[in-house]
C-alpha positions, 0 to 999 in steps of 0.5 A: 475454170479454176484456171480460167482467164478474162480481160484477155486479147484473142485476133483483134477482140477482148474477152471481157469475160466468159461463162461456163455451161456445160461440160464433157470429158471422153478418152482420147484413142490410144493411138493419139495419146501423146505428152500423157495426155489420156483424156480430151474436155470440152467446155461450152462457154458464153463468151462477151467480147468487148470490141467497138468493131463488133456490132451495138447489141452484140452479146456475145457467142457460144463455143467450145472450149478445149482442155487436155487431161492425164491419167488423174484427170488433170490439166494439161493444157488447152487445146490448139491454138484457139483454147490457148488463151482462155486459160493460165494453164501452161502446155508442156514445152515439148515443142511438138505439143503445139502440132498435136494439139492442133490436130486434137482440136480438128480430129473427130474426137473433138468434134464429136465430143463438141456434141456432146454439149452443142446446144443446138 
């Protein structure tokens, strides 16, 4: 969470802050590993949105943010374009990273890992 950001824009909304709730990690299947990625970490966070178009009384939302870890457990980059603005971590500059990360973000691996922290 040392690399977490606040007061950033995503889409039409500004995320004023987000709070860490729970995390889990899982290995990335060997046949999917690229760019030195070995594990996937999911962070369940509570998001506070600052948007005049959002209904009064809306307190925010909970959701997953993903980070890819190397063999030493160090972050390589946020997984997928949705998680990118939440962290001050630059993903690898390899042109294939974005397509690979978006594919993993939409995979059963990410979905199953979210089940480990999903409060519902």
